[in-house]
matplotlib code that plots the C-alpha trace (Angstrom):
import matplotlib.pyplot as plt

x = [-6.4, -6.4, -6.3, -3.4, -4.0, -3.4, -4.3, -4.0, -2.2, -2.9, -4.7, -7.5, -9.0, -12.5, -12.9, -10.7, -10.3, -8.0, -10.3, -13.2, -11.1, -9.5, -12.7, -14.5, -11.5, -11.4, -15.1, -15.0, -11.9, -12.8, -9.8, -10.2, -6.7, -6.4, -8.5, -8.0, -8.4, -8.0, -5.6, -6.0, -3.0, -3.1, 0.7, 3.2, 4.9, 2.0, 3.1, 5.3, 2.4, 0.1, 2.4, 2.5, -1.3, -1.7, 1.1, -0.7, -0.2, 1.6, 1.5, 0.4, -0.5, 0.7, -1.2, -1.1, 0.6, 3.0, 4.6, 7.9, 7.7, 7.1, 10.6, 12.0, 10.5, 11.5, 14.4, 14.9, 14.2, 13.5, 15.7, 12.7, 12.1, 15.8, 15.8, 12.8, 12.4, 8.8, 6.8, 3.2, 3.6, 5.2, 5.9, 6.2, 8.2, 6.4, 9.4, 12.0, 9.4, 11.7, 9.9, 10.6, 9.3, 8.2, 6.6, 3.8, 2.6, 5.4, 4.1, 0.4, 1.1, 3.3, 0.9, -2.1, -0.3, 1.2, -2.1, -2.7, 0.7, 1.4, 4.8, 4.4, 4.1, 7.9, 7.8, 5.6, 4.5, 4.0, 1.7, 2.8, 6.0, 5.0, 5.5, 3.1, 4.9, 8.2, 6.8, 5.4, 8.8, 10.7, 8.3, 8.6, 12.4, 12.1, 10.0, 12.5, 10.0, 11.4, 9.4, 9.3, 7.6, 5.3, 4.7, 3.0, 6.4, 9.2, 11.9, 14.8, 15.7, 14.6, 11.0, 8.5, 5.8, 2.3, 2.9, 5.8, 3.4, 3.1, 1.8, 5.2, 5.8, 2.2, 2.2, 5.7, 4.8, 2.0, 1.6, 0.3, -0.1, -1.9, -0.6, -2.2, -5.4, -7.1, -10.5, -10.9, -14.3, -15.9, -14.2, -14.8, -14.9, -11.2, -8.5, -4.8, -4.0, -3.1, -3.5, -6.2, -6.7, -3.4, -4.5, -4.7, -6.1, -2.5, -2.4, -2.8, -4.1, -3.8, -5.2, -4.2, -7.6, -10.3, -13.2, -14.9, -14.1, -13.7, -12.3, -12.8, -9.2, -10.0, -13.4, -11.8, -9.0, -11.4, -13.5, -10.4, -9.9, -7.3, -7.2, -8.0, -7.3, -8.1, -6.3, -8.7, -6.8, -3.5, -5.0, -6.3, -2.9, -0.8, -3.2, -2.7, 1.0, 1.0, -1.1, 1.5, 4.3, 2.4, 1.6, 4.7, 2.5, 4.9, 8.4, 8.8]
y = [-32.7, -30.0, -26.5, -24.2, -21.2, -17.6, -14.7, -11.2, -10.0, -6.6, -4.9, -4.0, -5.8, -4.3, -4.9, -6.6, -5.8, -8.8, -11.5, -10.3, -10.0, -13.4, -15.2, -13.8, -14.5, -18.1, -18.5, -17.1, -19.0, -22.3, -22.2, -24.9, -25.6, -22.3, -20.5, -16.9, -15.9, -12.9, -13.1, -10.2, -9.9, -7.4, -7.9, -8.9, -11.2, -13.6, -14.3, -17.4, -18.9, -18.2, -20.2, -23.1, -23.2, -23.0, -25.1, -25.0, -21.2, -20.7, -17.0, -13.8, -10.2, -7.7, -4.4, -1.7, -1.6, -4.5, -3.8, -3.0, -4.9, -8.3, -8.1, -9.3, -12.7, -13.0, -15.1, -13.6, -10.2, -9.3, -6.5, -4.0, -5.0, -4.7, -1.2, 0.2, -1.8, -2.7, -5.7, -6.5, -10.0, -13.1, -16.5, -19.4, -22.1, -25.5, -27.7, -25.4, -23.1, -20.2, -16.9, -14.6, -11.0, -9.2, -5.8, -5.7, -2.3, -0.8, -2.5, -1.7, 2.0, 2.5, 0.9, 2.7, 6.1, 6.1, 6.7, 9.8, 11.4, 14.5, 16.0, 18.7, 16.2, 16.2, 16.9, 15.2, 15.4, 12.0, 12.3, 9.7, 7.9, 4.2, 1.1, 2.2, 5.6, 3.9, 1.9, 5.1, 7.0, 4.1, 4.1, 7.8, 7.6, 5.0, 7.5, 10.4, 12.3, 14.2, 13.3, 14.6, 12.9, 14.9, 13.8, 15.2, 14.4, 14.5, 12.0, 13.8, 16.9, 15.4, 15.3, 18.1, 18.8, 19.8, 23.2, 23.6, 23.3, 26.9, 28.2, 28.0, 24.3, 23.2, 24.9, 23.6, 20.0, 19.1, 15.4, 14.8, 11.2, 10.3, 7.1, 7.7, 5.9, 9.3, 9.3, 5.6, 4.1, 4.4, 7.7, 9.2, 12.8, 12.7, 14.1, 15.0, 18.6, 19.8, 23.5, 22.7, 26.3, 26.2, 23.4, 24.2, 22.6, 21.4, 19.1, 15.4, 14.0, 10.3, 8.6, 5.0, 4.6, 2.9, 2.9, 5.3, 5.6, 9.4, 10.4, 13.9, 14.5, 13.8, 15.5, 18.8, 18.5, 17.8, 20.8, 22.9, 21.5, 18.8, 15.5, 12.8, 9.0, 6.5, 3.3, 0.7, -0.1, -0.2, -2.8, -4.9, -4.8, -5.6, -8.5, -10.0, -9.6, -11.3, -14.2, -14.6, -14.7, -17.3, -19.6, -18.8, -18.4, -15.9, -14.5, -12.8]
z = [-1.0, 1.7, 0.2, 0.8, 2.9, 1.8, 4.1, 5.3, 8.5, 10.0, 12.9, 12.9, 10.0, 10.2, 6.4, 3.9, 0.3, -0.1, 1.3, -0.7, -3.8, -3.7, -2.5, -5.5, -7.8, -6.7, -7.2, -10.7, -11.8, -10.1, -7.9, -5.2, -4.1, -2.2, 0.4, 1.7, 5.3, 7.5, 10.5, 12.8, 15.1, 17.9, 18.3, 15.6, 18.1, 17.7, 14.1, 14.9, 16.8, 13.8, 11.5, 14.0, 14.3, 10.5, 8.9, 5.5, 5.1, 1.7, 1.4, 3.2, 2.5, 5.1, 5.8, 8.5, 10.9, 10.1, 6.7, 8.4, 11.7, 10.0, 8.5, 11.9, 11.1, 7.5, 6.1, 2.6, 1.1, -2.5, -3.9, -3.6, 0.1, 0.9, -0.6, 1.1, 4.3, 3.9, 2.5, 1.7, 0.4, 2.0, 0.5, 3.0, 1.2, 1.8, 2.7, 4.3, 5.8, 4.9, 4.5, 1.6, 1.5, -1.6, -2.3, -4.8, -3.7, -5.9, -9.0, -8.2, -7.5, -10.5, -13.0, -11.6, -11.5, -15.0, -16.9, -14.7, -14.9, -17.0, -17.9, -15.2, -12.4, -11.6, -7.9, -5.3, -1.7, 0.1, 3.1, 5.6, 6.3, 6.9, 4.8, 2.0, 1.9, 1.4, -1.6, -3.1, -2.6, -4.2, -7.2, -7.7, -7.7, -10.5, -12.4, -11.8, -9.7, -6.8, -3.7, -0.1, 2.8, 5.0, 8.6, 11.8, 13.5, 10.9, 11.7, 10.0, 8.0, 4.7, 5.8, 6.2, 8.7, 7.7, 9.1, 6.7, 3.7, 2.3, -1.0, -2.7, -1.7, -2.6, -6.0, -6.9, -6.0, -8.4, -7.3, -3.8, -2.6, 0.7, 2.2, 5.6, 6.7, 7.4, 5.7, 5.4, 6.2, 8.7, 9.7, 6.3, 7.6, 8.5, 6.2, 6.3, 7.7, 4.2, 3.0, 0.5, -0.5, -2.5, -4.8, -8.5, -11.7, -12.4, -9.4, -9.3, -6.0, -5.4, -2.3, -1.5, 0.3, -1.8, 0.7, 0.2, -3.5, -3.1, 0.3, 1.7, 0.7, -2.9, -2.9, -1.8, -4.3, -7.1, -6.1, -6.5, -10.1, -9.4, -11.1, -8.5, -8.3, -5.6, -4.6, -5.9, -9.2, -7.2, -4.9, -7.7, -9.5, -6.4, -5.6, -9.0, -8.7, -5.4, -6.8, -9.6, -7.0, -4.9, -7.8, -9.9, -12.9, -14.4, -13.8, -10.5]

ax = plt.figure().add_subplot(projection="3d")
ax.plot(x, y, z, "-o")
ax.set_aspect("equal")
plt.show()
């Protein structure tokens, strides 16, 4: 029997956590009825052609820059996706070919953040405004943490620019989450334009990047005494949640 296809859509896909993770998972667990592939799309409008070319696709992960744009091609939204307007997991139903969008980033971020949180982490700065930032903001609201997005080009009055970040703001927002790709391999020297000199030992710095394990963003924060956490555990948790959705091994 021909294996079902799972895969990752994004651009560029210079390296893929998902493919490596699922290939190794399938090998260890003896899974033979699924394969995992990378599908690098330079334009999201190539998505329908991808599905025609690969009719055995059963599920997809979505990464930068398509977590929001892919929704134009989706039939059904989970409540979380409807709330935030971003997805990272699609199910393609085998008979109807309807596409349902889920967001397992929310689950992965929440479960990986909780062990690091302390009572004083009640206000947060989210660096970035893309699909991952929306999942982070949604999660923080669930945890009753006040969060503000920070962008190079704020889209509305609720967002801050990096030049707005002064000592008072930084010291009153003790959780800082980087959702931008700045500092990701191979451009490891890059980092958000954050006023690092205001970091204290009470801060928790979380970077969604997992490669390198400790970005320049986290290294500087740690040198200032902050607690730091990278995105590897989040990725593992969201991947397992996606697998459960695809295979319906547990309740959605």
